[in-house]
N, C-alpha and C positions, 0 to 999 in steps of 0.2 A: 559513575553517568549524574548522580540525583543532586551532585552541586553542583555541575555544568548546566544542570538544569535552573537550579535554585540563581546561579551567577546570570541567565537569560533571564531568568525572572524578574532580577532585580534590575534591571536597565531594557525592562519589556519588548526584551526580541519576540518578536513572533516568525522571528525566516534571519537565515544567517547568510550576511550579504557575498561574504569570500567562497567560490563555489571547490577554491582547494582547501580552503583552512573545514568546510563541512567531510570534503571528500577522504581527504583524509581522518581525520576524525571516524567518523562510521566507519574507515578501515581499518582501522583500530578496534576501533569496540567486534565487531564480528569476528575480527582473527580473534577475538581473543575470548568469547561464544559459545566459537565453531564447534570447539572439541563436547560441548557440554550442552545443544541446541538437541541431542536425541533423547538425553533425560530428561528436558522440559518436559514437565508439563502446564495443562492449557493458563492456567493463572501464569505464570511466568512469561510464556507467550503475551500475554494480555500486559504482564506486566512491563516488558523491554518494547512493543510495537505498540502498546497505545498508551504510555508514561514517560519514556525512557529518551524514546528513537526520532518520534514526529518533527524532530527538529532539524535532522537529518535525513530522512525519508526519501526527497527530493535527489540524494545522489546514489537511489539503490539503480545498477544495471544488475548482465542476466549475470555477473560472476559471482556477486552479493547474492541472489535469489537463487541461485544453487547451491553454493553454501548452506541454503533452510535447507536443506533437501525436500522433497515430498513424503515422507516413512514418516507421519503424525496423525495424530487424530481427528476426528473432523472437530472437537471440541477446539484444537486447539489449531488445526486451520484458518476455523473460522473467526479468533480472534485473533491473530495474528492480522487478516483479513479486515480486521474494521479499522486495526490501526491505519491500515492502508489506505481504510475509507475517509478518515478521519485526516488525513492530509492531504487527499485528495489533490481537493483547488491548489494548493504549492507543486505539486507532480509535471512532466512536461509532458508533451507531450507522451514523448520518445521514453519518458518514466512510466505515465499508463501503460501503454506497450505493451513493456516488459514485464510487470508487474501481472498483464493478462495476460501472453503468451508463456513468459517461463515458469510461471508460478499459478495464477487459479489456472487453467485451460490446463495444466497438466494433469495439479490434480485433483480437478472435478470428470477429468476424461477418466483419470485411474481410478477414484473413487463410483463411476458411474456401472460398473463390473459386479455381479454378474445382474444386478435388480433390474438397470437403467434407472437406475435413482441415483442421482449422488449426493449424501448426510443429507438423507429424506428428514424432516423435522415435523411429518405428519404434524404441521401447522398452521398452510395453504402456502401457494403459490406464491403468495405475496410475502410470506416470512420466509418462504425457499430463495427467493433471489435476497431480499437484506440481509441476511446473515451469511449468505454463502457469497453472492457478487456484489450486495452494491450498490454505486456508483458506477463501479469496474460493468455493468450490463452496458454500458453505453462502448466500448469497447471489442463488446461480446455479437455476432451472429443468428440468426437464427438457425441454422445449424448448428452451432456451436449449445444453442440452447437442450437442443433438443438432444441432441449427444450427451448433456449433463442432467438433464432430467426427461426422461419419457414424456412427462404428463402434457407439455411442453405442444404434444402431437394430436391430442386432442384439442383442445380449442380451437373455437372459431374467430372469423379475423377477427371480430367484433371483441371477444375475450382480450384476446392476447391487444389490441388496442385499451381495454378498458384497466388493465393488469399490468399493463409499461406506458402506456401515454404515448398522447401521438405523435409528440415531437421523437419517438422509435423507429418511427414508422421507416422511416428512406430505408438506412443504414440492416435492419433487419430485412427489410423485403431484396434488398439488395447484396445481402452474405455477406456485411465490408465492416469495417467499421467506420466513423468522420473522427478525424485526432480534432478535434480545437485548436485554433489558429495560435499560434503565438501567444507569450507576453509581451506587452511591448518596451522599450527601453526605459529603465531608470533612467530618470534623469527630475531637474528642480529639486523639492525642497526630501524629497523619499534621498537623490543623489549625501546633502546635508548630514542627512538623517544616519546615512551607511557613516559619512570618515567622523559624526562626533561618537559610535559607537566601534568604530574599527579599534580603539584601545583597547573597551570592554571585553572584543573578541577574541582578540590573542592572550588579554587573560583567562580565561574562557579555557586556550588552548593551553596555556603553561598551569595549569591547574590542572590540567588531566596527564600530562605530560609528566609532572614529578606522583601522580596517584598511581603513574606505568610504572613508574622508575621507581617507582615507595614502596607500594603495597608490597 
């Protein structure tokens, strides 16, 4: 993957314009990593999800997330969620909900037993949100937050507003998330950019194929 990312940096790619290519690469990489994931240290989770995979994370689906598993340490979980947060703006609404429901919610729910607080940092509520949810708090509900961290029950309405910000108010009160609208279609100069870089994308894919075949 380091060669692939180097190739992407060379042509200044911040995203892969071909979902099919991106899907295929992510599936190939995760299948190769899958047998090793249970032995990953938090540093290796960070290396893969914060450095190696960001370009591919928009292709994450429920199947991939199930491969990751939730039998990991809090440090490993937090390293992975940090990677998801780094790619948050490039994720579709359905990606965000899949990551939240299939990974974040599942993990924090199981970790909240028996203390009532999942992965307690002892550094305050703001820090707890930042490292355990980050931007994915937008997909959460007040009911979920209390399930993850019982300290939310102790906060007043004003305390919640100060902690979460007024823009979270509606979906937290309603108990359901508000998905952002889908991105507009790519047109004009962006389309030209994609066409001009198609060759480089497939060059990167071919390089990965060579690495897979002969490594």
